[in-house]
FILODREN-852419 format. One record per atom (N, C-alpha, C): residue in one letter; x, y, z. Coordinates in steps of 0.05 Angstrom, whole numbers, plus 5000, padded with zeros to 4 digits. Example, Ala and Ser with C-alpha at 12.3 -4.5 7.8 and 13.67 -1.06 7.14 Angstrom:
// FILODREN-852419
a526448865156/a524649105156/a526449345156/s525749555142/s527349795143/s525850015157/
//
This chain:
// FILODREN-852419
m938125921226/m939625751250/m940925451229/n943125381231/n943525071226/n943124941245/f943324641239/f942824401254/f944524481285/g946524451284/g948524551305/g947924761326/e947225021315/e946325201328/e943025171347/k941925061332/k939124961339/k939624801362/l940724571360/l941424341386/l942224421398/f945124761403/f945124851430/f943524911431/q941825081419/q939525221435/q938125081443/l936824901438/l934924691455/l936424651477/r938424501475/r940224381492/r940824561522/k940924811518/k940625071543/k938125081548/e936625121525/e933625101539/e932924931564/k933824721551/k932624481568/k934824381596/g936824581597/g937824601618/g940124361622/l940424251591/l941823991597/l945223991591/s946723921603/s950023921592/s950223721574/q952123791558/q952323511538/q952623371543/e953823281571/e954322941582/e951822851590/a949523071596/a947422981598/a945922861576/l946022991557/l944022931531/l945922741515/a948222751520/a949822511516/a949322171527/e949122261548/e946821981568/e944821881553/q942722081544/q940022081540/q940521911509/l941721991493/l942821931474/l944021671463/q945221521489/q947421271486/q949221391472/t950521581474/t952221781458/t956021811473/s956721901464/s959122011469/s959422341472/r960022491502/r959622831497/r961822951480/q963622731464/q964522921436/q963422891413/a960922711422/a959622581385/a956922921384/v956322931418/v955023261415/v956723541410/s958523471421/s959823731417/s960123711386/k960623581369/k961423641346/k958723651332/w956723541339/w954423571321/w953823821328/e953924011348/e953924271354/e955924431343/n957924411335/n959924521316/n959824561287/g957224421282/g956724311256/g959124241241/q960223931255/q961923731242/q961123481237/g958523481226/g956623231227/g953823191236/y952522991227/y949622881235/y949122761253/p947422711268/p946422451288/p945022231263/e945222061272/e943721811253/e940621881254/t939221791240/t936721741241/t935121701274/e935921601279/e933821371308/e935721641321/k937521691328/k938621941347/k936722171346/l936122291318/l935222491316/l932022451324/l931522191318/l928622201330/l927722191360/t930422081370/t930222191407/t930722431407/l932422531392/l932622861392/l930023061390/g928422891380/g926023091371/g924222991396/s924422791399/s923222641428/s923522901451/i925422881461/i926823001483/i926023291481/f925923431456/f926623731455/f923723771447/n922123611445/n919323701429/n918923841403/v920723711389/v920923981359/v920523721343/s920223771317/s920923631293/s921723621271/m922923371266/m924823301246/m925723571230/d924423591207/d924223791197/d924924161209/y924324261236/y925024441253/y929024381253/l929224101260/l932124081269/l933924021244/l932824001218/l934023921201/l934824241180/k932324371175/k932224541158/k932624821169/k933025021156/k935325291164/k932825451165/e931325391187/e928925541194/e929525611225/s927825831229/s927825861261/s925625851272/e922325711259/e920025681274/e920625441283/r919625411308/r919225141318/r917724921297/g915424981285/g913224801280/g911224791292/p908824651278/p906524651285/p906624451315/e908224301316/e907724181347/e906924371373/v908624581370/v908224741394/v905824731406/e904224851381/e900824971387/e898424741380/q900024631357/q897424431348/q897224221357/g899624041364/g899923801372/g903323681362/y903623471370/y905923401364/y906523281344/y908323431325/y909123301290/y910323141294/v909022961269/v910222651267/v911022731237/s913622721232/s914822661195/s914622431189/r915622361168/r915022201153/r916721991166/e918822121164/e921321931184/e920121761204/m918322001218/m918521861250/m915521651246/a913921741231/a912421541221/a912621301204/e914521231191/e916020991182/e917820831203/a918620951224/a920020951239/a918920691264/h916020841269/h913420841286/h912120521271/f911920471242/f912220321232/f913720101240/t917120041239/t918419851238/t918119881261/y918019961282/y918619841310/y915819741318/v912919741320/v910319641312/v910919301300/n911619341283/n912419111264/n913718911277/s916718951280/s918018821300/s918218771324/m916718941348/m915118871365/m913118581364/g911018681342/g909418501333/g910218221330/r912518211313/r913817961299/r915117781326/s916617951345/s917017851366/s915317711387/l913117831386/l911317781411/l909617471401/a909717591369/a907917341358/a910117071366/i912317071355/i913416811359/i914216721388/s913616951408/s914016761429/s912016731439/f908716781438/f906316731441/f906616461424/s907216341398/s905916121392/s908715961399/l911416061410/l913215791422/l911815731442/f911415941465/f910215841492/f906315551488/l905815651465/l903315461454/l904515201441/l906715261435/l908014911417/l909414861444/g909914911464/g910614791488/g909414511495/l906214491489/l904414321494/l905014041482/v906014121456/v906713911434/v909213631449/p911113751459/p912713481461/p911613451494/y909013511504/y907213341526/y905913161516/f905013181490/f903113011475/f905112781464/l907012831451/l908912681446/l910912501456/f911912601482/f914312461491/f912512461533/k909912381537/k908812321557/k910112071582/g911611971561/g912811691579/g915211681582/s915711941578/s919311981572/s919712261592/p918912291618/p920112511623/p921512661626/e924312611616/e926412701621/e927012871596/i926212741571/i926112911544/i923812981550/l921713011565/l919113211565/l920313441581/a921913431587/a922713681614/a924313781598/l925913671587/l927913831568/l927314011555/m924913891535/m924614031507/m922714301514/i921014251544/i919114491548/i921114641563/a921814541574/a924914791589/a926414911562/g926914771544/g928014971512/g925915131509/i924114991498/i921815151487/i921215431494/a921115371524/a920015651548/a922015781541/a925015731542/a927115921544/a926416111519/a926115991501/a926516201466/a924116251466/g921516231474/g920116371481/g920316651499/s921116631511/s922316851535/s924717041530/i926716881508/i927617101501/i926017271471/f924517171457/f922917341434/f921617561459/f920017371473/f917817631488/f920317861499/i923117771507/i924018021522/i924518211501/k925418051480/k927318141454/k924718401439/a921718331446/a920118471439/a919918741460/m920018671484/m919818831507/m921919061504/t923519051497/t926919211490/t927019231456/t924819251439/t925119351411/t926319701419/k928419771401/k928519991406/k926620181378/g926520361396/g921820491377/g920520611407/a921520411424/a918120561449/a918220851447/e920320981442/e919621201452/e917821391438/n918621331409/n916421431386/n913421291392/y913321111401/y911120951402/y909121081426/e911421131449/e909821261466/e908821501462/i910121681435/i909221891433/i907021931426/i907321771399/i905021771384/i901821651401/s902221451417/s900321411424/s898921521449/t900321741458/t899121841479/t899122211468/r899922261448/r899922501443/r898122681422/e897522841422/e896522951402/e898222981378/l896322951354/l899522971336/l898223101320/t900123311293/t898823421273/t901623241241/f901423261223/f901823221206/f903123391183/d905223341162/d904723451137/d902123491124/p901423721101/p898123621089/p899023401078/g897023251070/g896123051055/g897822791067/f899622771085/f900522561089/f898922361109/k897122421114/k895422321136/k893322171113/a892522281084/a891022121076/a893021951062/e895221991061/e897521841048/e896821531061/i898021561089/i897221311104/i895121191106/t892521341106/t889821271101/t889420981083/d890821241050/d890621011026/d892320811033/r894320821043/r896420561049/r894420351066/f893620481082/f891820291105/f889720031079/e888020241069/e886120151045/e886820011034/s889320021017/s890319771001/s890519541011/v891819601037/v892019301051/v890119231068/r887419311074/r885519231091/r884619011092/t883918961066/t882218711056/t883618421060/r886618441058/r889518261059/r889318131088/l889618401103/l889118361137/l886318261147/i884218331142/i882118211150/i882117931141/s882817821115/s883217481111/s885517301122/f887617521134/f888817381145/f888317401178/l886917631189/l885117621213/l883317301218/m881617311202/m879417091199/m880716781194/l883816821181/l885116571180/l885616491212/g886816671219/g888616661249/g885816651273/v883916711268/v882016661280/v881016341284/v881616291259/v880116001245/v882615801261/l884415881259/l886915661273/l886415651306/a887715861312/a887015971344/a884815821349/g882215801342/g879715611347/g880315401356/t881615211331/t882214951336/t882814781356/g884814931368/g885314921402/g882614851416/f881015071416/f878715101437/f876714901430/v876614841405/v874414711385/v876014351401/t878014391399/t878714041403/t878613991430/l879314161457/l878614141488/l875214091486/v873914231474/v870514141474/v870913901462/l871213741449/l871513541435/l871913251455/e873913371458/e875513201484/e873113211514/e872713401527/e870513451550/e868613261538/n867813301515/n865713041512/n866512741495/d868212721497/d869912441492/d869612411463/v869612561446/v868912551417/v871312461401/t873612521423/t876212451399/t877212201415/n876812081429/n876211891449/n878411701419/g880611631428/g881911451413/g882411521383/a883211731381/a884011941360/a887111831357/p888211811330/p890711751338/p893311991353/a895411911357/a897112021376/a898512291360/v898612211337/v899112591324/v897312751323/y894412721327/y892212881328/y892313051342/y893113131370/y893613311387/y895713521384/p898313461377/p900913521365/p900213861341/v898313611324/v897413791298/v896313941295/i894013961319/i892014071326/i893914381342/t895414371359/t896414511372/t898314691360/i899014541333/i900714641318/i899614831301/m897314781293/m895515051283/m893815191300/s893915141319/s893115361340/s895115571346/a898315451347/a900015661347/a900715811323/a900115721299/a900515771274/a898516111272/g896016021288/g893716211284/g894716381306/v895616421329/v895816551349/v898016751332/f901216641316/f902616811303/f900516981283/i899616821270/i897917031247/i896617291260/l895617281284/l893917381294/l895017671313/a897017531324/a898617741334/a900217951313/r901317821293/r902518021270/r899918251252/v897418131259/v895218301245/v895118521260/i894218391284/i893018621302/i895618811311/a897618741307/a899618931309/a899819121282/a899119081271/a899019231238/a896819441241/f894419281250/f892019391252/f893019771267/t894019601292/t894619771322/t896320061307/a898719921287/a900520101279/a899620331260/y896920201250/y895820491228/y893120681243/d892920421260/d890620661273/d891320871293/l893920851305/l893920991326/l895521231316/l895621231282/l896521531266/l893821551249/i892021381250/i889521501222/i887821621252/n887321491273/n885021511290/n886721721318/h888221811312/h889521961331/h886822121351/e885622241337/e883322381355/e882422321365/k881122111358/k879221851375/k880621801402/h883721741400/h885121601419/h885621771449/s886722071424/s886122221443/s884622351467/q881522371452/q878922391467/q878922231484/k878921961476/k878921751498/k880521781519/r883621911513/r884921911536/r884722191557/k882822411544/k881622571560/k879922521576/e878022401559/e875522281583/e876922051598/k877821941599/k880121781626/k881321951649/s881822121639/s883522301657/s880922531669/a879122551658/a876822651670/a875922521691/k875222321682/k873822051701/k875622041727/k878222021731/k880521961752/k880022231756/l879722501752/l879422701768/l877222771782/r874722711761/r872222621789/r871922431811/r873622171802/r874222061828/r875522161846/k877622281841/k879722411864/k878022631880/w876622781859/w875122971876/w873322841896/k871322691888/k869922541902/k871322461929/e873122361919/e874822231947/e875622491965/w875822651950/w877223001972/w873923091985/i872123031970/i869923221987/i868022972008/
//
């Protein structure tokens, strides 16, 4: 079967109309009709969404074969395209969150610099807070959440050797990530240390620029930490998916035992 025939069959098995499928894909019914009639293919993002909707792999959708692939019995199949989309999503979301958290922290800088000018202080804090909120909303609405949810909640299978390839890629950047993690901890920790010193009057008489500089250093540390944690998370969900799957099973079992105790 070709792609159009498979899409038609999957849609019928799912009990979806062309309109309903088009709505989930955020496209038109005419586009779905053209795909089913062999008049083109959807873009990569929509292919990934189709795989999620019908629980099939990209290889099954695109290759001329009749078998659904290993995901049916052994777990959800993660193709190279889906894995790369996962990394792109986590990186983009992590960057937006890092900027958001840093901006919220930088909102303290105007407080230190413009204590005597309430109007300027309020305007600058409001502006920084608004910018931080915009980036936070951007992080929460980053495209690709569907794939992330699948990878973070399902048992996974990969092409032979692909998991080893991801592991090797992680090992090649692991040392650098740890170095940035330590740098982020040091920079972010300066804010806490400053508060401790201030509490003990050690910084009494410090120049006016002291606290803004410390705050900027802390914000830089928070930015680095958020980016590094996002990178570790992206790799960890793919490399250690068995561990996460086992934790989910144990968590579900605990919930079931609690409900059972409540019933009896």
